[in-house]
C-alpha positions as CSV (number, residue, x, y, z in Angstrom):
1,X,32.0,-15.6,-2.7
2,X,32.5,-18.4,0.0
3,X,29.8,-18.3,3.1
4,X,32.4,-17.1,5.7
5,X,32.8,-14.0,3.8
6,X,29.5,-13.4,2.8
7,X,28.5,-13.6,6.5
8,X,31.1,-11.2,7.3
9,X,29.8,-8.7,5.2
10,X,26.1,-9.2,6.3
11,X,27.3,-8.6,10.1
12,X,29.4,-5.4,8.9
13,X,26.4,-3.7,7.3
14,X,23.8,-4.6,10.2
15,X,24.0,-1.4,11.7
16,X,23.4,0.6,8.8
17,X,20.6,-1.8,7.8
18,X,19.2,-1.0,11.2
19,X,19.1,2.6,10.7
20,X,17.6,2.3,7.4
21,X,14.7,-0.2,8.8
22,X,13.8,2.5,11.4
23,X,13.9,5.3,8.9
24,X,11.4,2.9,6.9
25,X,9.3,2.2,10.1
26,X,9.5,4.6,12.5
27,X,9.2,2.2,14.9
28,X,12.2,0.1,17.0
29,X,9.8,-3.2,17.2
30,X,8.9,-3.2,13.3
31,X,13.1,-2.3,12.5
32,X,14.1,-5.1,14.4
33,X,11.6,-7.5,12.7
34,X,12.4,-5.9,9.2
35,X,16.4,-6.4,9.7
36,X,15.8,-9.5,10.7
37,X,13.6,-10.7,7.7
38,X,16.1,-8.9,5.6
39,X,19.1,-11.3,6.7
40,X,17.0,-14.1,6.7
41,X,16.0,-13.5,3.3
42,X,19.8,-12.7,2.4
43,X,21.3,-15.7,3.8
44,X,18.4,-17.7,1.7
45,X,19.6,-16.3,-1.6
46,X,23.1,-16.1,-1.1
47,X,23.6,-17.9,-3.8
48,X,22.0,-15.2,-6.1
49,X,24.4,-12.5,-4.9
50,X,27.0,-11.6,-7.6
51,X,30.7,-11.3,-6.2
52,X,32.7,-8.3,-6.6
53,X,29.1,-5.9,-6.7
54,X,28.0,-3.6,-4.4
55,X,26.5,-6.0,-1.3
56,X,25.6,-3.0,0.8
57,X,23.3,-2.0,-2.1
58,X,21.8,-5.5,-2.8
59,X,20.9,-5.3,0.8
60,X,19.0,-2.3,1.1
61,X,17.4,-3.2,-1.7
62,X,16.2,-6.6,-0.4
63,X,15.2,-4.5,2.5
64,X,13.2,-1.8,0.4
65,X,11.2,-4.2,-1.2
66,X,10.4,-6.5,1.5
67,X,8.8,-3.5,3.6
68,X,7.1,-2.2,0.4
69,X,5.9,-5.7,0.3
70,X,4.4,-5.7,3.6
71,X,3.0,-2.4,3.5
72,X,0.9,-3.6,0.3
73,X,0.0,-6.4,2.2
74,X,-1.5,-4.7,5.3
75,X,-3.2,-2.1,2.8
76,X,-4.6,-4.9,0.9
77,X,-5.9,-7.1,4.1
78,X,-7.5,-3.7,5.4
79,X,-9.4,-3.2,2.4
80,X,-12.7,-4.3,1.6
81,X,-13.9,-4.7,-2.2
82,X,-18.0,-4.3,-2.0
83,X,-19.5,-6.5,-4.6
84,X,-23.1,-6.0,-3.6
85,X,-25.1,-4.6,-6.4
86,X,-25.6,-0.9,-4.9
87,X,-21.8,-1.2,-3.3
88,X,-23.9,-1.0,0.1
89,X,-20.5,-1.0,2.2
90,X,-18.5,1.0,-0.1
91,X,-15.2,-0.1,1.8
92,X,-15.7,2.1,4.9
93,X,-14.2,1.0,7.9
94,X,-15.7,-0.9,10.8
95,X,-15.5,2.3,13.2
96,X,-16.7,5.7,12.0
97,X,-14.8,7.9,13.9
98,X,-17.6,10.6,13.6
99,X,-17.2,13.2,16.8
100,X,-20.3,14.3,16.3
101,X,-23.9,13.9,14.4
102,X,-23.3,16.4,11.8
103,X,-20.3,14.7,10.7
104,X,-22.2,11.5,10.2
105,X,-24.8,13.3,8.5
106,X,-22.2,14.5,5.9
107,X,-20.6,11.4,5.5
108,X,-24.1,9.9,4.9
109,X,-24.3,12.3,2.2
110,X,-21.3,11.9,0.7
111,X,-21.8,8.2,0.8
112,X,-25.1,8.9,-1.2
113,X,-23.2,11.1,-3.9
114,X,-20.7,8.2,-4.5
115,X,-23.4,5.7,-4.6
116,X,-25.0,7.5,-7.6
117,X,-22.0,7.2,-9.5
118,X,-21.9,4.7,-12.4
119,X,-20.8,1.2,-11.5
120,X,-17.9,1.8,-14.2
121,X,-16.6,4.7,-12.1
122,X,-17.3,4.0,-8.4
123,X,-15.5,1.1,-8.2
124,X,-12.1,1.8,-9.6
125,X,-12.6,5.1,-7.2
126,X,-13.7,3.2,-4.0
127,X,-10.5,0.6,-4.6
128,X,-8.0,3.7,-5.2
129,X,-9.3,5.7,-1.9
130,X,-9.0,2.2,-0.1
131,X,-5.2,2.3,-1.3
132,X,-5.0,-0.1,-4.5
133,X,-2.7,1.6,-6.7
134,X,-3.4,2.1,-10.4
135,X,-1.9,-1.0,-11.6
136,X,-3.3,-3.3,-9.1
137,X,-6.9,-2.0,-9.8
138,X,-6.4,-2.5,-13.7
139,X,-5.3,-5.9,-13.1
140,X,-7.7,-6.3,-10.8
141,X,-10.7,-5.2,-13.0
142,X,-9.2,-6.2,-16.3
143,X,-8.9,-2.7,-17.8
144,X,-6.2,-0.4,-19.5
145,X,-4.1,1.5,-16.9
146,X,-5.2,4.9,-18.9
147,X,-8.6,3.6,-18.6
148,X,-8.5,3.2,-14.8
149,X,-6.4,6.6,-14.4
150,X,-9.3,8.2,-16.8
151,X,-12.1,7.1,-14.2
152,X,-10.6,8.1,-11.1
153,X,-9.9,11.5,-12.2
154,X,-13.2,12.2,-13.5
155,X,-14.8,10.4,-10.3
156,X,-12.6,13.2,-8.5
157,X,-13.8,16.3,-10.5
158,X,-17.4,15.0,-10.3
159,X,-16.9,14.6,-6.9
160,X,-15.4,17.7,-5.8
161,X,-18.1,19.6,-8.0
162,X,-21.2,17.8,-6.7
163,X,-19.7,18.0,-2.6
164,X,-18.1,21.6,-2.5
165,X,-20.3,22.7,0.3
166,X,-18.8,19.7,2.4
167,X,-15.1,21.0,2.3
């Protein structure tokens, strides 16, 4: 496929890609940014496109992958993994968001219960709550995927039992 035909096809799918980007982001500006990034990525990788295949599908895949990577980066950037001995910070955000003293008290109780968990359960659970995927946790902690899933499951069960009065 020559460059002229490639650019022509790219221009033909712009409207559909813009709608798809808006569907992913729910924000017009972010959708335009995503469309622009997708178009640039396609132009940079024009040599990787196989002629006589589904061009629109190739473009949708590029856009979806960019969106997922950007989302994961945002989640990762907002996550603070606490490596202090007692996990004092416990990956909580800087703003508490408490509407009342009662809610602040409840959160202290929840943190107290979570801090009493063994370290091998507390760290994977805190990472999962912060938005990490099971596979990412397993890779970062150098644990088998099944072990990570089990520890998070057992931690949830334990916390539900101990915090049933707070729900």
